[in-house]
C-alpha positions as CSV (number, residue, x, y, z in Angstrom):
1,M,-1.1,10.7,-5.5
2,A,2.2,12.3,-4.9
3,S,5.3,10.3,-4.0
4,G,8.4,11.2,-1.9
5,S,8.9,13.3,1.0
6,T,6.8,16.3,1.8
7,P,6.5,18.6,4.6
8,A,4.9,17.5,7.8
9,V,1.1,18.6,8.5
10,E,-0.5,19.2,11.7
11,V,-3.8,17.4,12.3
12,E,-6.4,18.5,15.0
13,V,-7.8,15.6,16.8
14,G,-10.1,16.6,19.7
15,Q,-8.1,18.7,22.2
16,H,-4.7,17.5,20.8
17,T,-2.6,18.3,17.6
18,V,-0.7,15.5,15.9
19,R,2.2,16.2,13.5
20,V,2.1,13.9,10.7
21,T,5.5,13.5,9.0
22,N,5.9,12.2,5.3
23,P,2.1,12.6,4.8
24,D,2.4,11.7,1.1
25,R,4.4,8.5,1.6
26,V,2.5,5.8,-0.3
27,Y,1.3,3.0,2.2
28,F,-1.1,1.2,-0.1
29,P,0.3,0.5,-3.5
30,A,-2.9,-0.9,-5.1
31,R,-4.6,2.4,-5.4
32,G,-1.8,4.7,-4.0
33,E,-3.3,5.8,-0.7
34,T,-0.9,7.6,1.5
35,K,0.0,7.9,5.2
36,L,-2.3,10.9,5.4
37,D,-5.1,8.9,3.6
38,L,-4.7,6.4,6.4
39,V,-5.1,9.3,9.1
40,D,-8.1,10.5,7.3
41,Y,-9.6,7.0,7.2
42,Y,-9.2,6.5,10.9
43,R,-10.7,9.9,11.6
44,S,-13.7,9.1,9.6
45,V,-14.4,5.9,11.6
46,G,-13.3,7.4,14.9
47,D,-16.0,6.4,17.1
48,G,-15.9,2.8,15.8
49,I,-12.1,2.3,16.2
50,V,-12.0,3.9,19.7
51,N,-15.0,1.7,20.8
52,S,-13.2,-1.3,19.6
53,L,-9.8,-0.4,21.4
54,R,-11.2,1.4,24.3
55,E,-9.1,0.6,27.6
56,R,-7.4,-2.5,26.0
57,P,-3.8,-3.4,25.8
58,C,-3.1,-2.9,22.2
59,M,-0.3,-4.3,20.0
60,M,0.6,-2.1,17.0
61,H,1.6,-3.5,13.7
62,R,3.8,-0.8,12.1
63,Y,5.0,-0.4,8.5
64,P,7.6,2.3,8.5
65,T,7.8,2.6,4.7
66,G,4.2,1.3,3.7
67,V,2.8,-2.1,3.6
68,A,5.2,-3.1,1.0
69,G,8.1,-2.8,3.4
70,E,9.1,-4.3,6.9
71,K,6.5,-5.1,9.3
72,V,7.2,-4.3,13.0
73,H,5.1,-6.0,15.8
74,Q,5.3,-3.4,18.6
75,K,4.1,-4.3,22.0
76,R,5.6,-1.3,23.8
77,L,4.5,2.3,23.2
78,P,7.3,3.8,21.0
79,A,9.8,6.3,22.5
80,G,8.8,10.0,22.2
81,A,5.2,9.7,22.9
82,P,3.5,12.8,24.1
83,P,2.5,13.0,27.7
84,W,-1.3,12.6,26.9
85,M,-0.8,9.2,25.4
86,E,-2.0,6.4,27.7
87,T,-0.6,2.9,28.3
88,V,-1.3,-0.2,30.4
89,R,1.3,-2.5,31.9
90,V,1.0,-6.1,31.0
91,F,3.1,-9.1,32.2
92,F,4.4,-11.9,30.0
93,P,4.9,-15.1,32.2
94,R,7.0,-16.9,29.6
95,F,9.6,-14.2,29.5
96,K,9.2,-12.9,33.0
97,R,9.0,-9.3,31.9
98,T,6.4,-6.4,31.3
99,A,5.5,-4.0,28.7
100,D,3.6,-0.8,28.7
101,E,1.3,-1.1,25.8
102,L,-0.9,1.4,24.0
103,C,-4.2,1.8,25.7
104,V,-6.6,4.0,23.6
105,T,-9.2,6.1,25.2
106,E,-9.6,8.7,22.5
107,L,-9.1,9.2,18.9
108,A,-6.0,11.2,19.1
109,H,-4.3,8.0,20.6
110,V,-5.0,6.3,17.4
111,I,-3.9,9.0,15.1
112,W,-0.7,9.4,17.0
113,A,-0.1,5.7,16.5
114,V,-0.6,6.0,12.8
115,Q,1.8,8.9,12.8
116,M,4.2,6.2,14.2
117,S,3.4,4.1,11.1
118,T,0.9,1.9,12.6
119,V,-1.5,0.5,10.1
120,E,-3.0,-2.4,12.2
121,F,-4.4,-2.4,15.6
122,H,-4.6,-5.7,17.6
123,P,-6.2,-5.3,21.1
124,W,-6.4,-7.8,23.9
125,N,-9.7,-9.2,24.8
126,S,-9.3,-7.8,28.4
127,R,-9.3,-4.2,29.7
128,R,-6.7,-2.4,31.9
129,A,-9.1,-2.6,34.9
130,D,-8.1,-6.2,35.2
131,T,-5.9,-7.4,32.2
132,E,-6.2,-11.1,33.5
133,K,-10.0,-11.1,33.1
134,P,-11.3,-11.1,29.6
135,D,-14.5,-9.4,28.8
136,E,-14.6,-10.4,25.1
137,W,-15.0,-14.1,23.8
138,R,-13.6,-14.1,20.2
139,I,-14.9,-16.6,17.6
140,D,-12.4,-16.7,14.7
141,L,-13.6,-18.6,11.6
142,D,-10.1,-19.2,10.0
143,P,-10.3,-20.8,6.5
144,M,-7.5,-23.2,5.6
145,P,-5.5,-22.8,2.4
146,D,-8.0,-24.6,0.1
147,C,-11.2,-23.5,1.9
148,P,-13.6,-21.5,-0.3
149,F,-15.3,-18.6,1.3
150,D,-18.9,-20.0,1.0
151,R,-17.7,-22.6,3.5
152,V,-16.8,-19.9,6.0
153,Q,-20.2,-18.4,5.4
154,R,-22.0,-21.7,6.1
155,V,-20.0,-22.2,9.4
156,A,-20.8,-18.6,10.4
157,H,-24.5,-19.5,10.1
158,V,-24.0,-22.6,12.3
159,A,-22.2,-20.5,14.8
160,Q,-25.2,-18.0,14.9
161,E,-27.5,-20.9,15.4
162,V,-25.6,-22.2,18.5
163,L,-25.3,-18.6,19.9
164,D,-29.0,-18.2,19.6
165,E,-29.6,-21.4,21.4
166,L,-27.3,-20.3,24.2
167,G,-29.0,-16.9,24.4
168,A,-25.7,-15.1,23.4
169,V,-25.5,-12.1,21.1
170,G,-22.8,-12.4,18.5
171,W,-21.4,-9.4,16.7
172,P,-19.9,-10.5,13.3
173,K,-17.2,-8.7,11.2
174,T,-14.9,-9.5,8.4
175,S,-11.4,-10.3,9.4
176,G,-9.9,-8.1,6.7
177,G,-8.5,-11.2,5.2
178,H,-10.4,-14.5,4.1
179,G,-12.1,-15.3,7.4
180,L,-15.0,-13.9,9.7
181,H,-14.8,-13.1,13.3
182,I,-17.6,-13.0,15.9
183,Y,-17.4,-11.1,19.2
184,V,-19.5,-11.9,22.3
185,R,-19.3,-9.6,25.3
186,I,-18.8,-11.6,28.7
187,A,-18.5,-10.5,32.2
188,P,-14.8,-10.3,33.3
189,E,-15.1,-13.0,35.8
190,H,-13.0,-15.9,34.4
191,G,-9.2,-16.1,33.5
192,F,-7.9,-16.8,30.0
193,S,-7.8,-20.6,30.5
194,D,-11.4,-20.8,31.3
195,V,-12.4,-18.5,28.5
196,R,-10.6,-20.6,26.0
197,R,-12.1,-23.8,27.4
198,A,-15.5,-22.3,26.9
199,A,-14.4,-21.2,23.4
200,L,-13.1,-24.8,22.6
201,A,-16.5,-26.2,23.9
202,F,-18.4,-23.9,21.5
203,A,-16.2,-24.8,18.6
204,R,-16.6,-28.5,19.1
205,E,-20.4,-27.9,19.1
206,V,-20.0,-26.2,15.8
207,E,-17.9,-28.9,14.5
208,R,-20.5,-31.5,15.5
209,R,-23.2,-29.7,13.5
210,A,-21.0,-29.1,10.5
211,P,-18.4,-31.8,10.4
212,D,-18.0,-31.4,6.6
213,D,-17.1,-27.7,7.0
214,A,-15.5,-27.0,10.3
215,T,-12.6,-28.4,12.4
216,T,-11.1,-27.9,15.8
217,T,-8.0,-30.0,15.1
218,W,-5.1,-28.7,17.2
219,W,-2.1,-29.1,15.0
220,R,-2.2,-27.3,11.7
221,R,-0.5,-30.1,9.8
222,D,-3.3,-32.4,10.8
223,R,-6.2,-30.2,9.5
224,D,-8.0,-30.7,6.3
225,P,-6.9,-27.8,4.2
226,R,-10.6,-27.5,2.8
227,L,-12.2,-26.8,6.1
228,V,-12.7,-23.8,8.5
229,F,-10.8,-23.9,11.7
230,V,-12.9,-22.6,14.6
231,D,-9.9,-21.0,16.4
232,Y,-10.5,-21.1,20.1
233,N,-6.8,-20.1,20.6
234,Q,-7.6,-16.4,19.9
235,N,-8.9,-16.4,23.5
236,A,-5.5,-17.3,25.0
237,R,-3.6,-14.9,26.8
238,D,-1.9,-12.2,24.8
239,H,-3.3,-13.6,21.5
240,T,-4.9,-10.8,19.5
241,I,-6.8,-10.4,16.2
242,A,-7.3,-7.1,14.2
243,A,-9.8,-4.8,15.8
244,A,-13.0,-3.8,14.2
245,Y,-12.3,-1.0,11.7
246,S,-8.6,-1.8,11.6
247,V,-6.9,-1.6,8.3
248,R,-4.9,-4.5,7.3
249,G,-1.5,-4.5,6.0
250,N,-2.0,-5.5,2.4
251,P,-1.7,-3.5,-0.8
252,E,-5.4,-3.0,-1.1
253,G,-5.9,-1.7,2.5
254,T,-8.8,-4.1,3.3
255,V,-10.6,-3.4,6.6
256,S,-11.9,-5.6,9.3
257,T,-15.4,-4.5,9.2
258,P,-18.5,-5.0,11.3
259,I,-21.5,-6.5,9.3
260,R,-25.0,-7.5,10.0
261,W,-25.9,-11.2,10.2
262,D,-28.2,-10.8,7.2
263,E,-25.1,-9.6,5.1
264,I,-23.0,-12.8,5.6
265,A,-24.7,-14.8,2.8
266,D,-23.7,-12.1,0.3
267,V,-20.7,-10.4,1.7
268,D,-17.3,-10.1,-0.1
269,P,-14.6,-9.0,2.4
270,R,-12.6,-7.6,-0.5
271,D,-15.2,-4.8,-0.8
272,F,-14.3,-3.3,2.4
273,T,-11.3,-1.0,2.2
274,L,-10.0,2.2,3.5
275,A,-11.5,3.8,0.4
276,T,-15.0,2.3,0.8
277,V,-15.6,2.0,4.6
278,P,-15.8,5.5,5.5
279,K,-19.0,5.8,3.4
280,R,-20.5,2.8,4.9
281,F,-19.7,4.0,8.3
282,A,-21.3,7.4,7.6
283,E,-24.5,5.6,6.5
284,L,-24.7,2.8,9.1
285,G,-22.6,4.1,12.0
286,D,-20.8,1.6,14.3
287,L,-22.5,-1.8,14.0
288,H,-20.7,-2.8,17.2
289,A,-21.9,0.0,19.2
290,G,-24.1,-2.1,21.4
291,L,-21.7,-4.8,22.2
292,D,-21.3,-3.6,25.7
293,D,-25.0,-3.9,26.4
294,A,-25.3,-7.7,25.6
295,V,-23.3,-9.5,28.4
296,F,-23.3,-13.3,28.2
297,D,-22.7,-15.6,31.2
298,L,-20.2,-18.3,30.1
299,T,-21.5,-20.9,32.6
300,P,-23.4,-23.0,30.1
301,L,-20.2,-23.2,27.9
302,L,-18.0,-24.2,30.9
303,E,-20.5,-26.9,31.6
304,W,-20.1,-28.1,28.1
305,A,-16.4,-28.0,28.5
306,E,-16.7,-30.2,31.6
307,R,-19.0,-32.7,29.9
308,D,-16.5,-32.9,26.9
309,E,-13.6,-33.5,29.3
310,R,-15.5,-36.1,31.2
311,E,-16.1,-37.9,27.9
312,G,-12.3,-37.9,27.3
313,H,-11.8,-34.8,25.0
314,E,-8.6,-33.3,26.0
315,V,-7.9,-29.5,26.2
316,P,-4.9,-28.9,24.0
317,P,-1.9,-27.2,25.6
318,E,-1.9,-23.4,25.9
319,P,-0.3,-21.8,22.8
320,E,2.9,-19.8,23.7
321,D,3.0,-16.2,24.0
322,P,3.4,-14.7,20.6
């Protein structure tokens, strides 16, 4: 693929035109994919990425010179946005200030963000109708440094077992790194603290059933480096993880990819990249398309949380705003 600066190109996305500058700038050095290749990737999974981001405050991880260069965590929509871009105002109590974050409702919003060098999209687990009431419970199976991936796979199956017993529908995906994520749609009836308490109660049940594989230990320094941390903190306020179909900022351009439960035993997250996922998406469509139709009531998990607290299990302090 070409290197160096080339003339801008105009891309038609729905009813909007996005001008893409430096289209041949190499963003992913492993195979040489460019900024325009990244635009084409997100267009190819358009329904999926919009479904994952729709109406959510979204942090952008920008790489102005490609993923080998500086990474910028962008909460506020960059200056110079066209009038058709949409935002949602969120409040950060720790800093006592607000930010107008990207709020995707159509694919053109994603492509404009890519033009502004966004590679990764990290949405909140709440929507702009009420940013203080999450509608998505996120289970993050985060392997510690010496944890093999087959251990992550075993913990995922335990998580599925617990979800099934609760009557909850879980929607798995690769993280784009070394872990797995599972999403559960919930009614936006609870604040972040209660959703996190529920997630912690679930994580402790997974740990009870798989003590040799999973941990909920709060301090990273105290965790066994061979285990999977069932990270309930991803449900804390303003804590985000990569969206389904988001490319990750590494040389290979891996993708956080929705998978079926029956794929977990054999899945290799490294197989999902911006070069391979478009074909998979064309064949399977959006595997998370039904997420909004399977809403789970958190009441049983909040009852588990109350039981754990009565038995002396403390709720660790809320993590600080990132």
